[in-house]
Residue frames as qw, qx, qy, qz and C-alpha x, y, z in Angstrom:
[[0.047, -0.502, 0.324, 0.801, 117.47, 96.79, 111.34],
 [0.609, 0.587, 0.533, -0.019, 115.31, 97.13, 108.16],
 [0.140, -0.395, 0.449, 0.790, 116.57, 98.06, 104.79],
 [0.655, 0.593, 0.353, -0.309, 114.27, 98.80, 101.85],
 [0.503, -0.154, 0.638, 0.562, 115.81, 97.45, 98.75],
 [0.333, 0.704, 0.577, 0.244, 114.10, 99.95, 96.37],
 [0.270, -0.048, 0.049, 0.960, 114.67, 103.36, 94.99],
 [0.146, -0.615, -0.635, -0.444, 110.92, 103.93, 94.64],
 [0.063, -0.229, 0.331, -0.913, 109.90, 107.23, 96.46],
 [0.660, -0.290, -0.230, -0.653, 106.38, 105.87, 96.73],
 [0.811, -0.132, -0.558, 0.115, 107.54, 102.72, 98.55],
 [0.368, 0.124, -0.467, 0.794, 109.66, 104.83, 100.84],
 [0.306, -0.286, 0.055, -0.906, 106.70, 107.08, 101.63],
 [0.774, -0.288, -0.371, -0.425, 104.29, 104.18, 102.32],
 [0.724, -0.114, -0.567, 0.377, 106.75, 102.40, 104.75],
 [0.149, 0.161, -0.353, 0.910, 107.29, 105.68, 106.56],
 [0.540, -0.299, -0.168, -0.769, 103.51, 106.26, 106.66],
 [0.826, -0.257, -0.486, -0.125, 103.21, 102.79, 108.29],
 [0.542, -0.796, 0.203, -0.179, 105.59, 103.93, 111.13],
 [0.951, -0.058, 0.026, 0.302, 108.55, 101.89, 110.21],
 [0.131, -0.882, 0.372, 0.259, 112.16, 102.99, 110.63],
 [0.878, 0.189, 0.341, 0.278, 114.49, 101.87, 107.82],
 [0.173, -0.597, 0.439, 0.649, 117.25, 102.79, 105.44],
 [0.758, 0.588, 0.148, -0.241, 117.07, 102.65, 101.70],
 [0.201, -0.522, 0.690, 0.459, 119.42, 101.03, 99.25],
 [0.785, 0.419, -0.098, -0.446, 118.47, 100.04, 95.68],
 [0.752, -0.178, 0.616, 0.155, 119.40, 96.65, 94.41],
 [0.318, 0.624, -0.489, -0.520, 121.32, 96.24, 91.20],
 [0.600, 0.021, 0.800, -0.005, 119.83, 93.13, 89.63],
 [0.079, 0.006, -0.715, -0.695, 118.90, 91.99, 86.14],
 [0.457, 0.268, 0.519, -0.671, 115.15, 92.60, 85.86],
 [0.368, 0.182, -0.674, -0.615, 114.60, 90.75, 82.48],
 [0.806, 0.024, 0.253, -0.535, 111.53, 88.66, 82.22],
 [0.292, -0.274, 0.899, 0.174, 112.28, 85.04, 81.77],
 [0.395, 0.064, -0.668, -0.628, 110.84, 83.08, 78.88],
 [0.558, -0.298, -0.736, -0.242, 107.39, 81.60, 79.82],
 [0.248, -0.136, -0.648, 0.707, 107.46, 83.26, 83.25],
 [0.165, -0.748, -0.595, -0.245, 104.00, 84.21, 84.51],
 [0.002, 0.751, -0.042, 0.659, 103.57, 87.67, 85.93],
 [0.710, -0.665, 0.042, -0.228, 103.16, 86.55, 89.59],
 [0.897, -0.185, 0.032, 0.400, 106.33, 84.43, 89.57],
 [0.497, 0.583, 0.006, 0.643, 108.15, 87.36, 87.81],
 [0.153, -0.790, 0.111, -0.583, 107.39, 89.93, 90.45],
 [0.836, -0.539, 0.073, -0.069, 107.89, 87.51, 93.35],
 [0.870, 0.083, 0.006, 0.486, 111.31, 86.43, 91.93],
 [0.330, 0.637, -0.080, 0.692, 112.46, 90.03, 91.44],
 [0.455, -0.777, 0.082, -0.427, 111.38, 90.99, 94.96],
 [0.922, -0.351, 0.080, 0.145, 113.30, 88.03, 96.46],
 [0.751, 0.308, 0.015, 0.584, 116.41, 88.74, 94.32],
 [0.045, 0.779, -0.091, 0.619, 116.46, 92.47, 95.32],
 [0.632, -0.713, 0.151, -0.261, 116.17, 91.65, 99.01],
 [0.943, -0.188, 0.078, 0.264, 118.81, 88.85, 98.84],
 [0.599, 0.524, -0.051, 0.603, 121.27, 91.03, 96.87],
 [0.073, -0.762, 0.223, -0.604, 121.20, 93.85, 99.42],
 [0.817, -0.546, 0.107, -0.152, 121.11, 91.43, 102.42],
 [0.927, 0.062, 0.000, 0.370, 124.23, 89.74, 101.13],
 [0.403, 0.642, -0.133, 0.639, 125.98, 93.00, 100.76],
 [0.251, -0.662, 0.271, -0.653, 125.13, 94.08, 104.32],
 [0.850, -0.274, -0.443, -0.073, 125.12, 90.60, 106.13],
 [0.519, 0.134, -0.499, 0.681, 128.10, 91.71, 108.34],
 [0.201, -0.369, 0.161, -0.893, 125.76, 94.15, 109.96],
 [0.745, -0.326, -0.412, -0.411, 123.41, 91.33, 111.09],
 [0.103, 0.296, -0.779, 0.544, 123.55, 90.66, 114.77],
 [0.293, -0.407, -0.864, 0.048, 121.32, 88.65, 117.17],
 [0.107, -0.494, -0.468, 0.725, 120.58, 91.91, 119.06],
 [0.331, 0.620, 0.024, -0.711, 119.74, 93.77, 115.92],
 [0.598, 0.149, 0.750, 0.239, 118.82, 91.41, 113.16],
 [0.079, 0.371, -0.387, -0.841, 119.00, 92.56, 109.59],
 [0.526, 0.473, 0.705, -0.052, 115.94, 92.27, 107.39],
 [0.031, -0.243, 0.424, 0.872, 115.90, 93.50, 103.83],
 [0.526, 0.525, 0.593, -0.311, 112.59, 94.15, 102.04],
 [0.118, -0.157, 0.622, 0.758, 112.37, 93.95, 98.32],
 [0.495, 0.551, 0.515, -0.431, 109.50, 94.71, 96.05],
 [0.074, -0.122, 0.620, 0.772, 108.59, 94.74, 92.44],
 [0.486, 0.498, 0.501, -0.514, 105.30, 95.70, 90.62],
 [0.026, -0.021, 0.691, 0.722, 103.93, 95.10, 87.18],
 [0.554, 0.313, 0.210, -0.742, 100.67, 95.53, 85.43],
 [0.216, 0.031, 0.932, 0.289, 98.91, 92.80, 83.44],
 [0.524, 0.444, 0.148, -0.711, 96.39, 93.56, 80.80],
 [0.854, 0.429, -0.020, -0.295, 94.95, 90.90, 78.38],
 [0.969, 0.023, 0.068, 0.238, 98.05, 88.82, 78.94],
 [0.470, 0.665, -0.185, 0.549, 100.61, 91.58, 78.36],
 [0.638, -0.542, -0.263, 0.480, 102.99, 92.24, 81.25],
 [0.238, 0.841, 0.051, 0.484, 103.59, 95.96, 81.49],
 [0.622, -0.367, -0.268, 0.638, 106.54, 97.33, 83.52],
 [0.062, -0.758, -0.028, 0.648, 107.82, 100.87, 83.37],
 [0.658, 0.735, 0.166, 0.005, 107.56, 102.35, 79.85],
 [0.734, -0.066, 0.214, 0.641, 110.83, 102.60, 77.85],
 [0.162, 0.114, 0.279, 0.940, 109.74, 105.88, 76.14],
 [0.365, 0.252, 0.271, -0.854, 106.79, 108.23, 75.87],
 [0.553, 0.168, -0.565, -0.589, 105.63, 106.21, 72.90],
 [0.385, -0.072, -0.913, 0.114, 105.69, 103.08, 74.98],
 [0.103, 0.235, 0.624, -0.738, 103.69, 104.85, 77.76],
 [0.487, 0.225, -0.159, -0.829, 101.20, 105.91, 75.15],
 [0.521, 0.108, -0.784, -0.320, 100.84, 102.29, 74.00],
 [0.220, -0.121, -0.882, 0.399, 100.33, 100.95, 77.47],
 [0.238, 0.267, 0.383, -0.852, 97.66, 103.51, 78.27],
 [0.545, 0.201, -0.464, -0.668, 95.87, 102.48, 75.05],
 [0.459, -0.015, -0.888, -0.024, 95.97, 98.86, 76.15],
 [0.081, -0.177, -0.748, 0.634, 94.46, 99.90, 79.60],
 [0.305, 0.075, -0.039, -0.949, 91.72, 102.15, 78.22],
 [0.703, -0.044, -0.215, -0.676, 88.23, 100.87, 78.93],
 [0.783, 0.004, -0.622, -0.002, 89.36, 97.67, 80.55],
 [0.686, -0.679, 0.216, -0.147, 90.05, 96.04, 83.88],
 [0.636, 0.478, -0.558, 0.236, 93.68, 95.00, 84.47],
 [0.818, -0.511, -0.225, 0.139, 95.64, 93.46, 87.34],
 [0.112, 0.822, -0.447, 0.334, 98.38, 95.12, 89.33],
 [0.927, -0.225, -0.265, 0.141, 100.80, 92.62, 90.91],
 [0.011, -0.822, 0.472, -0.319, 103.37, 93.37, 93.55],
 [0.870, -0.058, -0.439, 0.215, 105.85, 90.84, 94.70],
 [0.318, -0.827, 0.335, -0.321, 107.34, 91.45, 98.26],
 [0.850, 0.070, -0.447, 0.267, 110.28, 89.58, 99.64],
 [0.427, -0.831, 0.305, -0.186, 111.90, 89.75, 103.18],
 [0.758, 0.330, -0.478, 0.296, 115.53, 88.44, 103.36],
 [0.499, -0.761, 0.331, -0.248, 117.17, 87.58, 106.63],
 [0.010, -0.500, 0.865, -0.037, 119.82, 85.17, 107.93],
 [0.636, 0.062, 0.695, -0.329, 117.05, 82.66, 108.48],
 [0.423, 0.252, 0.759, 0.426, 115.74, 82.67, 104.89],
 [0.165, 0.104, -0.215, -0.957, 113.76, 84.68, 102.36],
 [0.240, 0.491, 0.797, -0.255, 110.00, 84.71, 102.55],
 [0.051, 0.118, -0.335, -0.933, 107.81, 86.26, 99.87],
 [0.323, 0.520, 0.759, -0.224, 104.38, 86.79, 98.58],
 [0.109, 0.190, 0.497, 0.840, 102.31, 88.47, 95.85],
 [0.222, 0.521, 0.537, -0.625, 99.46, 90.88, 96.16],
 [0.151, 0.280, 0.665, 0.675, 97.05, 91.35, 93.22],
 [0.228, 0.547, 0.387, -0.707, 94.54, 94.24, 92.84],
 [0.367, 0.476, 0.674, 0.430, 92.17, 94.65, 89.96],
 [0.041, -0.488, -0.038, 0.871, 91.87, 98.21, 88.44],
 [0.415, 0.644, 0.614, 0.191, 89.21, 99.41, 85.99],
 [0.176, -0.266, 0.185, 0.929, 89.94, 102.27, 83.69],
 [0.469, 0.691, 0.287, -0.470, 87.39, 104.43, 81.84],
 [0.700, 0.484, 0.309, 0.424, 87.73, 104.67, 78.01],
 [0.318, -0.631, 0.102, 0.700, 90.45, 107.22, 77.40],
 [0.513, 0.853, 0.052, -0.079, 90.45, 109.72, 74.40],
 [0.800, 0.282, -0.008, 0.530, 93.67, 109.83, 72.43],
 [0.130, 0.765, -0.105, 0.622, 94.07, 113.48, 73.32],
 [0.646, -0.704, 0.122, -0.271, 93.80, 112.63, 77.02],
 [0.937, -0.133, 0.094, 0.308, 96.50, 109.98, 76.77],
 [0.570, 0.521, -0.015, 0.636, 98.82, 112.37, 74.84],
 [0.213, -0.831, 0.112, -0.502, 98.24, 115.15, 77.47],
 [0.785, -0.595, 0.152, -0.082, 98.99, 112.80, 80.30],
 [0.894, 0.110, 0.050, 0.432, 102.12, 111.36, 78.67],
 [0.346, 0.706, -0.045, 0.616, 103.37, 114.86, 78.02],
 [0.450, -0.829, 0.124, -0.309, 103.39, 115.54, 81.83],
 [0.325, 0.530, -0.742, 0.252, 106.09, 112.92, 82.32],
 [0.632, -0.358, 0.470, -0.502, 104.19, 111.31, 85.29],
 [0.972, 0.051, 0.067, -0.221, 103.70, 107.89, 83.51],
 [0.589, 0.627, -0.505, 0.064, 107.35, 107.48, 82.50],
 [0.144, 0.398, -0.824, 0.377, 108.59, 105.82, 85.83],
 [0.625, -0.069, 0.480, -0.611, 105.42, 103.96, 86.74],
 [0.217, 0.037, 0.962, 0.163, 104.55, 100.32, 86.03],
 [0.247, 0.605, 0.753, 0.075, 101.72, 100.34, 83.42],
 [0.231, 0.337, 0.238, 0.881, 102.45, 104.05, 82.68],
 [0.325, -0.684, -0.245, -0.605, 100.15, 105.59, 85.30],
 [0.121, 0.077, -0.680, 0.719, 100.01, 106.73, 89.02],
 [0.283, -0.595, -0.732, -0.173, 96.73, 105.95, 90.64],
 [0.363, -0.667, -0.349, 0.549, 97.65, 108.63, 93.33],
 [0.197, -0.295, 0.223, 0.908, 98.28, 111.17, 90.62],
 [0.370, 0.283, -0.238, -0.852, 96.44, 112.57, 87.54],
 [0.325, -0.007, -0.883, -0.339, 95.30, 109.11, 86.38],
 [0.102, 0.222, 0.836, -0.492, 93.03, 108.73, 89.42],
 [0.413, 0.359, 0.096, -0.832, 90.40, 110.58, 87.38],
 [0.537, 0.281, -0.601, -0.521, 90.10, 107.63, 85.02],
 [0.265, 0.094, -0.938, 0.203, 89.83, 105.00, 87.67],
 [0.555, -0.386, -0.146, -0.722, 86.17, 104.35, 88.73],
 [0.887, -0.364, 0.076, -0.273, 86.76, 101.16, 90.64],
 [0.298, 0.485, -0.812, 0.131, 89.40, 98.90, 92.17],
 [0.917, -0.301, -0.163, -0.203, 89.11, 95.52, 93.86],
 [0.845, -0.018, -0.276, 0.458, 91.80, 94.85, 96.42],
 [0.516, -0.604, -0.141, 0.591, 94.50, 96.83, 98.17],
 [0.267, 0.961, 0.061, 0.039, 94.89, 100.49, 96.91],
 [0.322, -0.811, 0.446, 0.199, 98.40, 100.76, 98.41],
 [0.741, 0.001, 0.593, 0.315, 99.41, 97.82, 96.15],
 [0.535, 0.721, 0.350, 0.268, 98.66, 99.93, 93.10],
 [0.094, -0.979, 0.178, 0.026, 100.70, 102.76, 94.57],
 [0.487, 0.629, -0.591, 0.136, 103.58, 100.30, 94.84],
 [0.180, 0.196, -0.867, 0.421, 103.57, 98.44, 98.22],
 [0.631, -0.466, -0.506, -0.359, 100.66, 96.52, 99.79],
 [0.083, -0.605, 0.492, -0.621, 101.27, 97.86, 103.32],
 [0.783, -0.353, 0.243, -0.451, 99.16, 95.42, 105.35],
 [0.980, 0.168, -0.091, 0.048, 100.61, 92.42, 103.60],
 [0.457, 0.630, -0.425, 0.462, 104.13, 93.95, 103.89],
 [0.335, -0.588, 0.484, -0.555, 103.81, 94.45, 107.65],
 [0.945, -0.135, 0.165, -0.250, 102.61, 90.73, 108.06],
 [0.864, 0.375, -0.227, 0.246, 105.53, 89.46, 105.92],
 [0.200, 0.644, -0.498, 0.545, 108.05, 91.51, 108.05],
 [0.648, -0.446, 0.398, -0.472, 106.43, 90.16, 111.30],
 [0.993, 0.083, -0.002, -0.079, 106.86, 86.62, 109.86],
 [0.641, 0.543, -0.369, 0.398, 110.47, 87.28, 108.99],
 [0.135, -0.635, 0.510, -0.565, 111.19, 88.52, 112.48],
 [0.838, -0.285, 0.261, -0.384, 109.40, 85.62, 114.11],
 [0.947, 0.256, -0.161, 0.102, 111.61, 83.16, 112.12],
 [0.398, 0.595, -0.466, 0.520, 114.62, 84.86, 113.58],
 [0.479, -0.607, 0.333, -0.540, 113.40, 84.47, 117.12]]
């Protein structure tokens, strides 16, 4: 049995696209960034904590015949040392997009798989290059509302695709879940249960 510990519709779509059968339950954890915590450690910790929280809640459903694995994930954007999560307001989204304009930034997704055996995790990193954005373009985009629930205030699979001439790494990581690495992680988790 697989549970996705995320309310992200994009992660849900990507897992379904990969042919997996799962249920969804979001994890209620504190997502505050710890002092001096680097971005990779931050997203990896949150992915693990999300998976562990949901696993602990459902552990009674875990059986040898149908082992329970919970997948957690968390994504952030890093530009010039700034960790960008989801914007707190339209003004915050505007600020983030100004930071990304004309630069290459990193998108980091932590993934964690919790089971009765243990929690295993990893981080995927993709480099994304943005064109220089006009202030009017940023304002127009923010007004659509699309950036408001996205790490870094943009959706590569949405309107912002027009500003991204190049990426290096996994495209699906930027959408919210590095599918190939996630499948490998889930296979590793299942093997540890065997």
